[in-house]
C-alpha positions as a Python dict, from the first residue, in 0.01 Angstrom:
ca = {
    (1, 'M'): (0, 0, 0),
    (2, 'L'): (87, 354, -92),
    (3, 'R'): (434, 415, -228),
    (4, 'D'): (536, 769, -137),
    (5, 'D'): (871, 737, -312),
    (6, 'V'): (697, 754, -651),
    (7, 'M'): (534, 1091, -581),
    (8, 'Q'): (724, 1375, -741),
    (9, 'D'): (637, 1746, -712),
    (10, 'G'): (265, 1699, -642),
    (11, 'A'): (217, 1420, -895),
    (12, 'I'): (-64, 1175, -830),
    (13, 'N'): (5, 903, -577),
    (14, 'I'): (51, 549, -700),
    (15, 'I'): (-135, 277, -512),
    (16, 'D'): (-4, -77, -503),
    (17, 'Y'): (-328, -265, -574),
    (18, 'A'): (-160, -604, -569),
    (19, 'S'): (-69, -574, -203),
    (20, 'P'): (-320, -738, 32),
    (21, 'T'): (-205, -506, 312),
    (22, 'A'): (-334, -189, 143),
    (23, 'K'): (-541, -26, 418),
    (24, 'T'): (-551, 338, 304),
    (25, 'W'): (-561, 513, -29),
    (26, 'R'): (-443, 871, -70),
    (27, 'I'): (-506, 1113, -349),
    (28, 'G'): (-346, 1448, -269),
    (29, 'T'): (-459, 1538, 82),
    (30, 'L'): (-757, 1300, 81),
    (31, 'V'): (-716, 974, 272),
    (32, 'Y'): (-961, 689, 218),
    (33, 'T'): (-1003, 365, 406),
    (34, 'R'): (-1220, 76, 296),
    (35, 'R'): (-1500, 204, 523),
    (36, 'T'): (-1488, 561, 390),
    (37, 'L'): (-1486, 439, 30),
    (38, 'L'): (-1792, 225, 103),
    (39, 'L'): (-1962, 525, 263),
    (40, 'L'): (-1870, 747, -33),
    (41, 'F'): (-2014, 503, -286),
    (42, 'A'): (-2328, 457, -73),
    (43, 'W'): (-2387, 835, -78),
    (44, 'L'): (-2324, 845, -454),
    (45, 'L'): (-2575, 564, -505),
    (46, 'A'): (-2831, 741, -285),
    (47, 'G'): (-2777, 1064, -479),
    (48, 'D'): (-2825, 884, -807),
    (49, 'F'): (-3149, 732, -676),
    (50, 'C'): (-3277, 1074, -567),
    (51, 'F'): (-3185, 1223, -904),
    (52, 'T'): (-3370, 941, -1083),
    (53, 'V'): (-3680, 998, -869),
    (54, 'M'): (-3661, 1371, -938),
    (55, 'E'): (-3620, 1323, -1313),
    (56, 'Q'): (-3863, 1039, -1383),
    (57, 'I'): (-4117, 984, -1107),
    (58, 'I'): (-4206, 1332, -979),
    (59, 'P'): (-4315, 1466, -1321),
    (60, 'C'): (-4562, 1178, -1339),
    (61, 'L'): (-4702, 1264, -994),
    (62, 'V'): (-4751, 1639, -1053),
    (63, 'P'): (-5079, 1603, -1247),
    (64, 'L'): (-5219, 1392, -963),
    (65, 'A'): (-5110, 1648, -704),
    (66, 'V'): (-5277, 1944, -876),
    (67, 'K'): (-5592, 1760, -978),
    (68, 'G'): (-5804, 1907, -696),
    (69, 'V'): (-5656, 2258, -704),
    (70, 'T'): (-5903, 2522, -812),
    (71, 'Y'): (-5800, 2783, -1065),
    (72, 'R'): (-5899, 3150, -1036),
    (73, 'P'): (-5819, 3385, -1323),
    (74, 'I'): (-5623, 3672, -1169),
    (75, 'G'): (-5380, 3925, -1315),
    (76, 'A'): (-5005, 3900, -1271),
    (77, 'G'): (-4981, 4213, -1053),
    (78, 'P'): (-5235, 4108, -789),
    (79, 'L'): (-5101, 3752, -792),
    (80, 'L'): (-4745, 3875, -735),
    (81, 'A'): (-4856, 4109, -455),
    (82, 'R'): (-5053, 3829, -288),
    (83, 'N'): (-4766, 3578, -311),
    (84, 'L'): (-4513, 3833, -183),
    (85, 'A'): (-4738, 3917, 111),
    (86, 'I'): (-4787, 3551, 201),
    (87, 'Y'): (-4450, 3397, 122),
    (88, 'G'): (-4202, 3676, 55),
    (89, 'L'): (-4237, 3883, 368),
    (90, 'G'): (-4280, 3580, 591),
    (91, 'G'): (-3984, 3412, 429),
    (92, 'L'): (-3777, 3726, 469),
    (93, 'I'): (-3866, 3807, 829),
    (94, 'A'): (-3902, 3460, 986),
    (95, 'P'): (-3535, 3352, 955),
    (96, 'F'): (-3408, 3670, 1124),
    (97, 'A'): (-3661, 3641, 1405),
    (98, 'G'): (-3579, 3273, 1452),
    (99, 'I'): (-3204, 3336, 1465),
    (100, 'K'): (-3258, 3616, 1718),
    (101, 'L'): (-3472, 3388, 1938),
    (102, 'I'): (-3210, 3113, 1924),
    (103, 'D'): (-2938, 3365, 2010),
    (104, 'L'): (-3138, 3491, 2309),
    (105, 'A'): (-3200, 3135, 2430),
    (106, 'V'): (-2834, 3033, 2397),
    (107, 'T'): (-2718, 3350, 2572),
    (108, 'G'): (-2982, 3311, 2844),
    (109, 'L'): (-2873, 2954, 2916),
    (110, 'G'): (-2509, 3062, 2935),
    (111, 'L'): (-2398, 2837, 2649),
    (112, 'A'): (-2239, 3119, 2451),
}
């Protein structure tokens, strides 16, 4: 159970761990229950798993993924121009067009 009488001028809250009736834990403005702590640790565990996959497994899979890719010797200038034309302009224009279409749909349906 949280003892608010111990908190002085923004000091950290003291939690009475020995009490079996402790239902919430507070640190500053954050309030945790047993369920939210379980959810927090589950997300931390999932994030650690994803980081492990990113660090250890994906580098081993990259050579397999690029095994069938053909290589063409091309200069940096033409390669940059080609990639900007394919990805850069499309990646720059598509989000604005998509947002405008969503805005028109929402306004047309009277949801805005």
